[in-house]
All heavy atoms as an XYZ file, in Angstrom:
853
protein
N     -72.561     14.230    -41.685
C     -72.357     13.273    -42.762
C     -73.507     13.314    -43.753
O     -73.304     13.286    -44.942
C     -72.196     11.878    -42.153
C     -71.937     10.821    -43.165
S     -70.251     10.963    -43.763
C     -70.168      9.574    -44.785
N     -74.739     13.408    -43.278
C     -75.891     13.425    -44.159
C     -75.855     14.636    -45.095
O     -76.197     14.535    -46.256
C     -77.175     13.414    -43.350
C     -78.404     13.270    -44.225
C     -79.590     12.857    -43.429
C     -80.765     12.745    -44.347
N     -81.324     11.451    -44.422
N     -75.397     15.790    -44.595
C     -75.301     16.977    -45.434
C     -74.310     16.755    -46.570
O     -74.544     17.141    -47.707
C     -74.892     18.195    -44.618
C     -74.881     19.456    -45.437
C     -74.622     20.652    -44.597
C     -74.898     21.840    -45.460
N     -74.066     22.869    -45.556
N     -73.180     16.105    -46.285
C     -72.192     15.808    -47.313
C     -72.793     14.909    -48.391
O     -72.566     15.123    -49.578
C     -70.962     15.131    -46.710
C     -70.181     16.071    -45.809
O     -70.287     17.295    -45.998
O     -69.491     15.570    -44.916
N     -73.567     13.926    -47.985
C     -74.214     13.035    -48.938
C     -75.181     13.823    -49.802
O     -75.219     13.665    -51.009
C     -74.938     11.899    -48.206
C     -75.655     10.895    -49.098
C     -74.654     10.170    -49.975
C     -76.422      9.909    -48.252
N     -75.954     14.710    -49.173
C     -76.906     15.524    -49.908
C     -76.178     16.427    -50.895
O     -76.611     16.599    -52.030
C     -77.756     16.349    -48.937
C     -78.914     17.006    -49.601
N     -78.870     18.330    -49.984
C     -80.118     16.532    -49.981
C     -80.018     18.640    -50.555
N     -80.784     17.576    -50.571
N     -75.055     16.999    -50.488
C     -74.272     17.848    -51.380
C     -73.680     17.040    -52.535
O     -73.630     17.515    -53.658
C     -73.154     18.556    -50.609
C     -73.693     19.658    -49.702
O     -74.855     20.067    -49.888
O     -72.950     20.089    -48.810
N     -73.241     15.828    -52.250
C     -72.709     14.967    -53.310
C     -73.817     14.621    -54.305
O     -73.598     14.644    -55.518
C     -72.110     13.701    -52.717
N     -74.976     14.317    -53.790
C     -76.109     14.002    -54.646
C     -76.496     15.219    -55.483
O     -76.738     15.109    -56.685
C     -77.285     13.569    -53.777
C     -78.513     13.168    -54.532
C     -79.603     12.701    -53.603
O     -79.894     13.394    -52.608
O     -80.150     11.630    -53.880
N     -76.525     16.370    -54.866
C     -76.844     17.610    -55.575
C     -75.817     17.876    -56.670
O     -76.168     18.292    -57.776
C     -76.908     18.779    -54.602
N     -74.562     17.620    -56.394
C     -73.510     17.805    -57.386
C     -73.692     16.887    -58.581
O     -73.483     17.297    -59.734
N     -74.080     15.641    -58.314
C     -74.319     14.687    -59.404
C     -75.480     15.149    -60.281
O     -75.404     15.114    -61.510
C     -74.618     13.295    -58.860
C     -73.436     12.538    -58.343
C     -73.757     11.071    -58.104
N     -75.032     10.815    -57.469
C     -75.221     10.672    -56.155
N     -74.191     10.766    -55.336
N     -76.404     10.415    -55.670
N     -76.552     15.585    -59.642
C     -77.727     16.025    -60.387
C     -77.407     17.296    -61.175
O     -77.794     17.420    -62.345
C     -78.929     16.244    -59.437
C     -80.072     16.942    -60.152
C     -79.385     14.911    -58.874
N     -76.679     18.200    -60.578
C     -76.304     19.426    -61.286
C     -75.447     19.109    -62.513
O     -75.643     19.677    -63.585
C     -75.567     20.364    -60.343
C     -75.401     21.754    -60.880
C     -75.032     22.735    -59.790
O     -74.315     22.365    -58.844
O     -75.467     23.893    -59.918
N     -74.530     18.169    -62.374
C     -73.696     17.767    -63.512
C     -74.535     17.090    -64.589
O     -74.337     17.325    -65.777
C     -72.565     16.839    -63.060
C     -71.601     16.469    -64.165
C     -70.928     17.674    -64.792
O     -70.366     18.507    -64.093
N     -70.977     17.779    -66.102
N     -75.494     16.270    -64.183
C     -76.390     15.632    -65.151
C     -77.182     16.670    -65.938
O     -77.340     16.550    -67.151
C     -77.357     14.687    -64.446
C     -76.866     13.292    -64.163
C     -77.906     12.514    -63.374
C     -76.535     12.570    -65.445
N     -77.676     17.680    -65.236
C     -78.443     18.724    -65.914
C     -77.583     19.459    -66.935
O     -78.033     19.753    -68.037
C     -79.010     19.714    -64.894
C     -80.113     19.172    -64.015
C     -80.475     20.181    -62.936
C     -81.337     18.840    -64.854
N     -76.360     19.738    -66.564
C     -75.451     20.394    -67.498
C     -75.162     19.489    -68.697
O     -75.152     19.948    -69.846
C     -74.158     20.787    -66.786
C     -73.171     21.611    -67.597
C     -73.815     22.871    -68.149
C     -71.982     21.971    -66.725
N     -74.979     18.203    -68.452
C     -74.746     17.254    -69.544
C     -75.958     17.154    -70.472
O     -75.818     17.124    -71.698
C     -74.391     15.867    -68.999
C     -73.046     15.827    -68.304
O     -72.238     16.768    -68.482
O     -72.804     14.857    -67.556
N     -77.151     17.107    -69.897
C     -78.384     17.072    -70.703
C     -78.480     18.330    -71.555
O     -78.771     18.270    -72.750
C     -79.629     16.948    -69.803
C     -79.687     15.591    -69.119
C     -80.903     17.179    -70.613
C     -80.733     15.512    -68.016
N     -78.228     19.474    -70.946
C     -78.320     20.743    -71.665
C     -77.282     20.824    -72.785
O     -77.574     21.322    -73.872
C     -78.153     21.911    -70.692
N     -76.091     20.317    -72.534
C     -75.054     20.317    -73.577
C     -75.470     19.445    -74.763
O     -75.342     19.849    -75.917
C     -73.733     19.793    -73.012
C     -72.987     20.797    -72.222
C     -71.650     20.231    -71.774
N     -70.961     21.179    -70.957
C     -70.356     20.892    -69.816
N     -70.337     19.649    -69.367
N     -69.756     21.822    -69.126
N     -75.952     18.238    -74.468
C     -76.379     17.332    -75.545
C     -77.531     17.966    -76.320
O     -77.575     17.910    -77.547
C     -76.783     15.953    -74.983
C     -75.577     15.247    -74.364
C     -77.444     15.091    -76.055
C     -74.490     14.859    -75.331
N     -78.466     18.576    -75.609
C     -79.585     19.253    -76.270
C     -79.068     20.356    -77.190
O     -79.501     20.486    -78.339
C     -80.534     19.821    -75.213
C     -81.653     20.605    -75.799
N     -81.640     21.974    -75.867
C     -82.812     20.207    -76.352
C     -82.747     22.394    -76.439
N     -83.468     21.344    -76.744
N     -78.145     21.141    -76.713
C     -77.573     22.232    -77.503
C     -76.836     21.691    -78.729
O     -77.048     22.167    -79.849
C     -76.635     23.063    -76.623
C     -75.976     24.184    -77.338
N     -76.650     25.320    -77.726
C     -74.694     24.347    -77.753
C     -75.828     26.139    -78.347
N     -74.623     25.568    -78.370
N     -75.988     20.710    -78.526
C     -75.213     20.144    -79.631
C     -76.116     19.452    -80.642
O     -75.831     19.471    -81.835
C     -74.161     19.177    -79.119
C     -73.047     19.840    -78.366
C     -72.577     21.109    -78.522
C     -72.261     19.259    -77.333
N     -71.552     21.357    -77.644
C     -71.329     20.234    -76.902
C     -72.245     18.010    -76.722
C     -70.403     19.999    -75.908
C     -71.314     17.779    -75.728
C     -70.404     18.763    -75.324
N     -77.184     18.831    -80.171
C     -78.113     18.158    -81.088
C     -78.790     19.156    -82.022
O     -79.156     18.806    -83.141
C     -79.174     17.390    -80.315
O     -78.586     16.334    -79.596
N     -78.965     20.367    -81.553
C     -79.535     21.413    -82.404
C     -78.542     21.963    -83.412
O     -78.930     22.534    -84.430
N     -77.258     21.810    -83.139
C     -76.221     22.345    -84.015
C     -75.706     21.331    -85.030
O     -75.294     21.703    -86.128
C     -75.027     22.838    -83.188
C     -75.277     24.009    -82.252
C     -74.040     24.270    -81.411
C     -75.671     25.245    -83.028
N     -75.687     20.062    -84.644
C     -75.052     19.034    -85.460
C     -76.047     17.937    -85.824
O     -77.024     17.713    -85.127
C     -73.874     18.401    -84.706
C     -72.844     19.411    -84.273
C     -72.753     19.810    -82.945
C     -71.970     19.968    -85.191
C     -71.816     20.740    -82.541
C     -71.024     20.908    -84.799
C     -70.956     21.291    -83.472
O     -70.033     22.211    -83.081
N     -75.740     17.239    -86.909
C     -76.568     16.104    -87.326
C     -76.493     14.995    -86.280
O     -75.522     14.896    -85.531
C     -76.089     15.585    -88.677
N     -77.490     14.146    -86.279
C     -77.626     13.084    -85.275
C     -76.382     12.209    -85.163
O     -76.000     11.798    -84.086
C     -78.860     12.232    -85.596
C     -79.074     11.105    -84.650
N     -79.442     11.300    -83.344
C     -78.960      9.775    -84.825
C     -79.545     10.128    -82.744
N     -79.261      9.189    -83.617
N     -75.715     11.921    -86.238
C     -74.545     11.027    -86.215
C     -73.215     11.777    -86.289
O     -72.193     11.203    -86.616
C     -74.646     10.019    -87.346
C     -75.845      9.113    -87.173
C     -75.881      8.082    -88.273
N     -77.136      7.377    -88.208
C     -77.260      6.158    -87.713
N     -76.225      5.523    -87.239
N     -78.438      5.575    -87.689
N     -73.244     13.045    -85.967
C     -72.012     13.851    -86.005
C     -71.025     13.329    -84.957
O     -71.418     12.894    -83.873
C     -72.352     15.316    -85.728
C     -71.236     16.249    -86.043
N     -70.197     16.477    -85.180
C     -71.003     16.998    -87.130
C     -69.359     17.335    -85.716
N     -69.827     17.682    -86.904
N     -69.718     13.377    -85.267
C     -68.701     12.859    -84.329
C     -68.725     13.495    -82.943
O     -68.394     12.837    -81.964
C     -67.378     13.160    -85.034
C     -67.714     13.278    -86.471
C     -69.120     13.792    -86.541
N     -69.129     14.745    -82.840
C     -69.145     15.384    -81.519
C     -70.168     14.722    -80.594
O     -70.025     14.740    -79.377
C     -69.383     16.903    -81.613
C     -68.936     17.569    -80.318
C     -70.840     17.218    -81.897
C     -68.821     19.069    -80.391
N     -71.193     14.111    -81.183
C     -72.219     13.437    -80.383
C     -71.906     11.967    -80.139
O     -72.524     11.343    -79.279
C     -73.585     13.557    -81.062
C     -74.127     14.975    -81.196
C     -75.385     14.977    -82.036
C     -74.379     15.592    -79.839
N     -70.940     11.438    -80.883
C     -70.604     10.019    -80.786
C     -70.217      9.643    -79.355
O     -69.316     10.214    -78.768
C     -69.464      9.686    -81.739
N     -70.920      8.723    -78.818
C     -70.624      8.229    -77.476
C     -71.173      9.085    -76.346
O     -71.387      8.600    -75.247
N     -71.385     10.364    -76.602
C     -71.842     11.250    -75.524
C     -73.286     10.972    -75.121
O     -73.630     11.056    -73.940
C     -71.686     12.711    -75.932
C     -70.241     13.113    -76.078
C     -70.117     14.529    -76.564
N     -68.777     14.790    -77.007
C     -67.985     15.701    -76.486
N     -68.398     16.444    -75.497
N     -66.777     15.881    -76.960
N     -74.113     10.652    -76.104
C     -75.513     10.364    -75.791
C     -75.610      9.092    -74.969
O     -76.339      9.038    -73.977
C     -76.356     10.289    -77.080
C     -76.446     11.684    -77.704
C     -77.736      9.719    -76.798
C     -77.122     11.735    -79.050
N     -74.861      8.068    -75.342
C     -74.899      6.827    -74.573
C     -74.312      7.020    -73.177
O     -74.823      6.474    -72.211
C     -74.185      5.698    -75.303
C     -74.518      4.354    -74.692
O     -75.732      4.067    -74.515
O     -73.586      3.604    -74.356
N     -73.247      7.813    -73.071
C     -72.664      8.092    -71.753
C     -73.671      8.834    -70.874
O     -73.793      8.548    -69.676
C     -71.389      8.910    -71.902
N     -74.425      9.749    -71.462
C     -75.463     10.460    -70.712
C     -76.554      9.492    -70.271
O     -77.019      9.548    -69.135
C     -76.047     11.582    -71.559
C     -77.220     12.344    -70.946
C     -76.807     13.021    -69.640
C     -77.763     13.357    -71.931
N     -76.939      8.577    -71.163
C     -77.964      7.590    -70.816
C     -77.529      6.746    -69.627
O     -78.294      6.510    -68.700
C     -78.255      6.683    -72.017
C     -79.392      5.694    -71.746
C     -79.331      4.508    -72.676
N     -78.122      3.728    -72.558
C     -77.870      2.872    -71.546
N     -78.719      2.713    -70.560
N     -76.741      2.178    -71.521
N     -76.276      6.326    -69.627
C     -75.749      5.531    -68.520
C     -75.785      6.333    -67.214
O     -76.180      5.822    -66.165
C     -74.321      5.031    -68.834
C     -73.664      4.422    -67.622
C     -74.360      4.029    -69.981
N     -75.400      7.600    -67.282
C     -75.413      8.458    -66.091
C     -76.834      8.664    -65.570
O     -77.077      8.603    -64.366
C     -74.789      9.822    -66.398
O     -73.444      9.692    -66.716
N     -77.759      8.918    -66.487
C     -79.158      9.110    -66.088
C     -79.736      7.847    -65.469
O     -80.428      7.891    -64.458
C     -79.995      9.535    -67.301
C     -79.763     10.944    -67.810
C     -80.447     11.127    -69.162
C     -80.256     11.965    -66.807
N     -79.432      6.718    -66.074
C     -79.903      5.439    -65.556
C     -79.359      5.188    -64.154
O     -80.088      4.751    -63.257
C     -79.480      4.318    -66.506
O     -79.878      3.071    -66.004
N     -78.087      5.477    -63.957
C     -77.474      5.296    -62.635
C     -78.091      6.184    -61.583
O     -78.324      5.748    -60.444
N     -78.375      7.421    -61.948
C     -78.999      8.341    -60.977
C     -80.426      7.902    -60.669
O     -80.867      7.971    -59.530
C     -78.974      9.773    -61.510
C     -79.208     10.812    -60.457
C     -78.196     10.788    -59.331
O     -76.996     10.589    -59.575
O     -78.615     10.954    -58.163
N     -81.159      7.436    -61.677
C     -82.517      6.937    -61.457
C     -82.501      5.715    -60.547
O     -83.369      5.548    -59.689
C     -83.187      6.604    -62.787
N     -81.501      4.877    -60.713
C     -81.367      3.671    -59.888
C     -81.171      4.027    -58.411
O     -81.558      3.274    -57.531
C     -80.195      2.835    -60.402
C     -80.223      1.406    -59.961
C     -79.163      0.552    -60.637
N     -79.301      0.571    -62.088
C     -78.390      1.061    -62.932
N     -77.261      1.550    -62.493
N     -78.596      1.037    -64.229
N     -80.570      5.168    -58.136
C     -80.353      5.603    -56.747
C     -81.643      6.054    -56.062
O     -81.707      6.133    -54.848
C     -79.353      6.757    -56.704
C     -77.939      6.354    -56.981
C     -77.017      7.577    -56.853
N     -75.646      7.214    -57.014
C     -74.979      7.242    -58.171
N     -75.596      7.629    -59.278
N     -73.723      6.889    -58.223
N     -82.641      6.383    -56.862
C     -83.914      6.849    -56.312
C     -84.721      5.660    -55.788
O     -84.726      4.605    -56.415
C     -84.724      7.588    -57.387
C     -84.113      8.892    -57.830
C     -84.049      9.905    -56.703
O     -85.079     10.159    -56.069
O     -82.953     10.431    -56.455
N     -85.410      5.839    -54.662
C     -86.216      4.736    -54.107
C     -87.262      4.199    -55.092
O     -87.536      3.012    -55.122
C     -86.898      5.364    -52.888
C     -86.059      6.540    -52.533
C     -85.442      7.021    -53.821
N     -87.814      5.082    -55.912
C     -88.843      4.665    -56.874
C     -88.250      4.106    -58.161
O     -88.978      3.580    -59.006
C     -89.733      5.859    -57.221
O     -88.975      6.839    -57.917
N     -86.937      4.249    -58.354
C     -86.307      3.826    -59.595
C     -86.513      4.815    -60.720
O     -86.251      4.518    -61.879
N     -86.992      6.006    -60.369
C     -87.235      7.042    -61.368
C     -86.729      8.382    -60.850
O     -87.036      8.774    -59.721
C     -88.719      7.149    -61.691
C     -89.015      8.199    -62.749
S     -90.680      8.126    -63.372
C     -90.536      6.739    -64.472
N     -85.946      9.054    -61.668
C     -85.449     10.384    -61.356
C     -86.491     11.383    -61.827
O     -86.833     11.421    -63.012
C     -84.120     10.623    -62.070
C     -83.486     11.994    -61.934
C     -83.106     12.275    -60.474
C     -82.250     12.088    -62.826
N     -87.032     12.161    -60.914
C     -88.053     13.154    -61.249
C     -87.463     14.548    -61.124
O     -86.915     14.910    -60.082
C     -89.267     13.016    -60.328
C     -90.033     11.711    -60.453
C     -91.106     11.620    -59.380
C     -90.642     11.582    -61.835
N     -87.587     15.316    -62.195
C     -87.066     16.673    -62.243
C     -88.206     17.615    -62.617
O     -88.831     17.450    -63.665
C     -85.940     16.786    -63.270
C     -84.762     15.832    -63.084
C     -83.852     15.872    -64.302
C     -84.000     16.189    -61.823
N     -88.467     18.589    -61.760
C     -89.501     19.580    -62.046
C     -88.930     20.688    -62.912
O     -87.822     21.158    -62.678
N     -89.691     21.112    -63.901
C     -89.232     22.138    -64.827
C     -89.878     23.472    -64.447
O     -91.094     23.606    -64.447
C     -89.596     21.780    -66.289
C     -89.008     20.425    -66.674
C     -89.148     22.878    -67.243
C     -87.503     20.329    -66.546
N     -89.036     24.433    -64.120
C     -89.474     25.815    -63.925
C     -89.069     26.562    -65.191
O     -88.488     25.988    -66.105
C     -88.820     26.409    -62.691
N     -89.325     27.814    -65.252
C     -89.039     28.552    -66.481
C     -87.560     28.508    -66.872
O     -87.229     28.308    -68.033
C     -89.499     29.992    -66.340
C     -89.352     30.750    -67.607
C     -89.916     32.126    -67.521
N     -89.820     32.714    -68.839
C     -90.822     33.227    -69.489
N     -92.012     33.233    -68.961
N     -90.638     33.752    -70.671
N     -86.672     28.715    -65.925
C     -85.251     28.786    -66.272
C     -84.378     27.898    -65.401
O     -83.171     28.040    -65.361
C     -84.751     30.228    -66.169
C     -84.845     30.771    -64.755
O     -85.534     30.158    -63.914
O     -84.214     31.804    -64.479
N     -84.986     26.955    -64.704
C     -84.218     26.074    -63.829
C     -84.991     24.792    -63.578
O     -86.129     24.643    -64.009
C     -83.877     26.775    -62.528
C     -85.067     27.325    -61.818
C     -84.712     28.389    -60.841
N     -85.944     29.114    -60.568
C     -86.160     29.796    -59.513
N     -85.235     29.904    -58.597
N     -87.291     30.411    -59.342
N     -84.358     23.896    -62.850
C     -84.928     22.571    -62.585
C     -85.009     22.366    -61.078
O     -84.096     22.725    -60.336
C     -84.038     21.476    -63.223
C     -84.516     20.092    -62.852
C     -83.993     21.639    -64.729
N     -86.104     21.768    -60.646
C     -86.289     21.436    -59.233
C     -86.030     19.949    -59.039
O     -86.629     19.108    -59.705
C     -87.708     21.774    -58.792
C     -88.075     21.420    -57.352
C     -87.283     22.270    -56.377
C     -89.568     21.595    -57.128
N     -85.111     19.646    -58.130
C     -84.868     18.263    -57.728
C     -85.021     18.219    -56.224
O     -84.283     18.882    -55.496
C     -83.474     17.806    -58.142
C     -83.118     16.443    -57.632
C     -83.772     15.320    -58.107
C     -82.143     16.280    -56.675
C     -83.448     14.059    -57.640
C     -81.802     15.024    -56.201
C     -82.469     13.913    -56.684
N     -86.003     17.464    -55.774
C     -86.367     17.403    -54.361
C     -86.626     18.807    -53.839
O     -87.616     19.413    -54.204
C     -85.329     16.647    -53.570
C     -85.262     15.193    -54.005
C     -84.520     14.348    -53.053
N     -84.474     13.000    -53.591
C     -83.519     12.163    -53.321
N     -82.541     12.510    -52.514
N     -83.536     10.956    -53.830
N     -85.764     19.348    -53.017
C     -86.037     20.657    -52.416
C     -85.088     21.753    -52.892
O     -85.000     22.799    -52.281
C     -85.982     20.556    -50.892
C     -84.618     20.110    -50.387
O     -83.811     19.617    -51.206
O     -84.355     20.258    -49.180
N     -84.388     21.515    -53.995
C     -83.409     22.492    -54.480
C     -83.608     22.796    -55.959
O     -83.948     21.912    -56.740
C     -81.986     21.963    -54.290
C     -81.598     21.821    -52.833
C     -80.265     21.159    -52.679
N     -79.179     22.128    -52.864
C     -77.911     21.835    -52.637
N     -77.562     20.624    -52.239
N     -76.979     22.747    -52.804
N     -83.380     24.057    -56.301
C     -83.391     24.461    -57.701
C     -81.975     24.441    -58.246
O     -81.033     24.802    -57.555
C     -83.971     25.874    -57.854
C     -85.467     25.910    -57.771
C     -86.092     26.288    -56.602
C     -86.248     25.558    -58.863
C     -87.466     26.317    -56.516
C     -87.628     25.585    -58.790
C     -88.236     25.968    -57.616
N     -81.840     24.044    -59.503
C     -80.545     23.949    -60.157
C     -80.599     24.626    -61.523
O     -81.634     24.649    -62.167
C     -80.152     22.476    -60.390
C     -79.964     21.704    -59.131
C     -81.004     20.963    -58.604
C     -78.754     21.721    -58.472
C     -80.842     20.239    -57.441
C     -78.574     21.002    -57.306
C     -79.625     20.259    -56.788
N     -79.448     25.108    -61.946
C     -79.274     25.547    -63.323
C     -79.662     26.954    -63.671
O     -79.425     27.388    -64.781
N     -80.263     27.692    -62.756
C     -80.698     29.050    -63.068
C     -79.564     29.972    -63.456
O     -79.749     30.912    -64.209
N     -78.361     29.697    -62.965
C     -77.227     30.548    -63.275
C     -76.415     30.094    -64.473
O     -75.466     30.760    -64.865
N     -76.782     28.976    -65.076
C     -76.026     28.475    -66.215
C     -76.852     28.642    -67.493
O     -77.953     28.108    -67.589
C     -75.659     27.003    -66.021
C     -74.560     26.585    -66.926
N     -74.771     26.353    -68.264
C     -73.249     26.386    -66.703
C     -73.640     26.017    -68.823
N     -72.685     26.037    -67.898
N     -76.335     29.382    -68.476
C     -77.119     29.681    -69.686
C     -77.605     28.451    -70.454
O     -78.735     28.452    -70.947
C     -76.164     30.495    -70.565
C     -75.065     30.931    -69.675
C     -75.030     29.999    -68.503
N     -76.787     27.393    -70.554
C     -77.229     26.209    -71.290
C     -78.412     25.532    -70.607
O     -79.363     25.108    -71.267
C     -76.087     25.207    -71.450
C     -75.066     25.503    -72.537
C     -73.971     24.442    -72.531
C     -75.702     25.594    -73.899
N     -78.341     25.423    -69.290
C     -79.448     24.801    -68.552
C     -80.686     25.684    -68.632
O     -81.801     25.199    -68.848
C     -79.056     24.509    -67.085
C     -80.240     23.951    -66.311
C     -77.887     23.539    -67.030
N     -80.498     26.984    -68.489
C     -81.631     27.917    -68.588
C     -82.306     27.832    -69.952
O     -83.534     27.816    -70.044
C     -81.172     29.344    -68.326
O     -80.745     29.487    -66.999
N     -81.506     27.771    -71.014
C     -82.080     27.661    -72.357
C     -82.824     26.346    -72.544
O     -83.909     26.311    -73.122
C     -80.987     27.787    -73.424
C     -80.448     29.190    -73.520
O     -81.074     30.156    -73.118
N     -79.248     29.313    -74.057
N     -82.241     25.262    -72.047
C     -82.883     23.955    -72.147
C     -84.224     23.937    -71.416
O     -85.233     23.497    -71.960
C     -81.952     22.877    -71.588
C     -82.578     21.523    -71.475
C     -82.954     20.822    -72.607
C     -82.791     20.954    -70.235
C     -83.536     19.565    -72.503
C     -83.368     19.704    -70.123
C     -83.754     19.011    -71.260
N     -84.240     24.433    -70.185
C     -85.486     24.418    -69.422
C     -86.515     25.369    -70.016
O     -87.712     25.091    -69.974
C     -85.252     24.748    -67.938
O     -84.588     26.001    -67.836
C     -84.425     23.677    -67.269
N     -86.062     26.458    -70.615
C     -86.982     27.390    -71.270
C     -87.691     26.709    -72.442
O     -88.892     26.885    -72.637
C     -86.220     28.627    -71.761
C     -87.087     29.661    -72.433
C     -87.959     30.447    -71.487
O     -87.625     30.543    -70.299
O     -88.992     30.979    -71.944
N     -86.960     25.894    -73.204
C     -87.566     25.145    -74.315
C     -88.628     24.196    -73.778
O     -89.745     24.119    -74.304
C     -86.491     24.370    -75.109
C     -87.119     23.362    -76.060
C     -85.595     25.335    -75.863
N     -88.315     23.473    -72.719
C     -89.296     22.553    -72.122
C     -90.494     23.312    -71.567
O     -91.645     22.896    -71.742
C     -88.637     21.727    -71.014
C     -87.576     20.738    -71.466
C     -86.937     20.068    -70.251
C     -88.146     19.706    -72.408
N     -90.229     24.420    -70.904
C     -91.291     25.248    -70.316
C     -92.267     25.718    -71.408
O     -93.483     25.666    -71.226
C     -90.652     26.432    -69.599
C     -91.627     27.371    -68.949
C     -92.176     27.071    -67.705
C     -91.992     28.564    -69.572
C     -93.061     27.932    -67.098
C     -92.881     29.426    -68.965
C     -93.415     29.113    -67.733
O     -94.292     29.976    -67.136
N     -91.725     26.154    -72.536
C     -92.580     26.627    -73.636
C     -93.405     25.499    -74.238
O     -94.448     25.737    -74.828
C     -91.730     27.265    -74.732
C     -91.307     28.652    -74.376
C     -90.757     29.353    -75.610
N     -89.556     30.057    -75.226
C     -88.443     30.096    -75.911
N     -88.339     29.468    -77.058
N     -87.414     30.767    -75.477
N     -92.916     24.284    -74.113
C     -93.654     23.120    -74.615
C     -94.572     22.526    -73.550
O     -95.094     21.433    -73.714
C     -92.675     22.055    -75.111
C     -91.924     22.512    -76.330
C     -90.960     21.481    -76.806
N     -90.206     21.983    -77.953
C     -89.205     21.366    -78.494
N     -88.814     20.196    -78.040
N     -88.575     21.898    -79.512
N     -94.723     23.243    -72.450
C     -95.609     22.865    -71.347
C     -95.195     21.571    -70.659
O     -96.039     20.800    -70.197
C     -97.065     22.780    -71.813
C     -97.534     24.036    -72.466
N     -97.838     25.168    -71.745
C     -97.715     24.359    -73.767
C     -98.198     26.130    -72.572
N     -98.129     25.663    -73.809
N     -93.893     21.329    -70.602
C     -93.369     20.172    -69.868
C     -93.153     20.618    -68.433
O     -92.407     21.546    -68.167
C     -92.044     19.669    -70.478
C     -91.448     18.565    -69.625
C     -92.263     19.207    -71.910
N     -93.823     19.963    -67.505
C     -93.714     20.325    -66.091
C     -92.758     19.416    -65.329
O     -92.137     19.835    -64.360
C     -95.097     20.284    -65.436
N     -92.642     18.171    -65.777
C     -91.811     17.199    -65.072
C     -91.109     16.289    -66.076
O     -91.720     15.833    -67.038
C     -92.678     16.320    -64.141
O     -93.432     17.151    -63.278
C     -91.816     15.380    -63.317
N     -89.835     16.043    -65.822
C     -89.113     15.012    -66.559
C     -89.014     13.805    -65.647
O     -88.532     13.922    -64.518
C     -87.694     15.470    -66.918
C     -87.533     16.503    -68.008
C     -86.051     16.821    -68.189
C     -88.122     16.029    -69.310
N     -89.458     12.683    -66.107
C     -89.330     11.438    -65.376
C     -88.382     10.528    -66.128
O     -88.649     10.170    -67.274
N     -87.273     10.185    -65.507
C     -86.265      9.373    -66.161
C     -86.129      8.066    -65.390
O     -85.708      8.061    -64.235
C     -84.918     10.117    -66.227
C     -85.121     11.442    -66.979
C     -83.861      9.246    -66.886
C     -84.027     12.434    -66.771
N     -86.506      6.975    -66.040
C     -86.461      5.659    -65.400
C     -85.076      5.044    -65.567
O     -84.307      5.446    -66.442
C     -87.518      4.736    -66.007
N     -84.765      4.074    -64.749
C     -83.460      3.445    -64.820
C     -83.252      2.655    -66.118
O     -82.130      2.388    -66.496
C     -83.194      2.578    -63.610
C     -84.195      1.477    -63.367
C     -83.933      0.753    -62.054
O     -82.902      0.071    -61.967
O     -84.748      0.894    -61.151
N     -84.326      2.345    -66.838
C     -84.190      1.625    -68.100
C     -84.308      2.568    -69.314
O     -84.678      2.161    -70.399
C     -85.219      0.507    -68.197
C     -86.650      0.994    -68.111
O     -86.867      2.185    -67.784
O     -87.562      0.196    -68.371
N     -83.953      3.833    -69.129
C     -84.014      4.829    -70.203
C     -83.125      4.387    -71.374
O     -82.077      3.788    -71.182
C     -83.591      6.230    -69.682
C     -82.138      6.269    -69.266
C     -83.881      7.303    -70.706
N     -83.609      4.673    -72.591
C     -82.842      4.324    -73.778
C     -82.253      5.591    -74.402
O     -82.706      6.696    -74.109
C     -83.722      3.622    -74.825
O     -84.732      4.544    -75.279
C     -84.374      2.368    -74.257
N     -81.286      5.431    -75.268
C     -80.642      6.575    -75.928
C     -81.659      7.350    -76.784
O     -81.570      8.556    -76.889
C     -79.473      6.113    -76.778
N     -82.614      6.671    -77.369
C     -83.628      7.335    -78.188
C     -84.581      8.205    -77.393
O     -85.124      9.175    -77.911
N     -84.779      7.857    -76.149
C     -85.688      8.634    -75.313
C     -85.029      9.909    -74.854
O     -85.626     10.858    -74.491
C     -86.129      7.812    -74.100
C     -86.958      6.620    -74.487
C     -87.247      5.687    -73.325
O     -86.364      5.493    -72.495
O     -88.363      5.176    -73.269
C-alpha cells in the first residue's frame, strides 16, 4: 500500500512539473494576459498550494539538476523536453532549489 501512495504522490509531482514547464513555455510565447494563459496560472497555483500543503513542512521543495528535478529520492522530467528546457533555464540562472509554500500567489 505504501508503494502505491508513493507512486500516486510521484505522479502528482510529475504532473505539476509538466504543468509548470508548460506555463513557463507559454509565458515566453504569449503576452501575460493572453487567453491561452487565462485561468491556467491560477489553476497551477492551486495545484502547487495543495501539493505544498501535503508536505509536513508546508513547503514543496524541488531540487534543480541540469535537465531534471529532484523530489525526495526521485528524479523527474529528464525525458520530457518541456521540463528539461525549464530546468535548464533555472540551472543557468544558478537556481538550485524551488521552494513552494502553501500560500504561493499567482505572481510568484
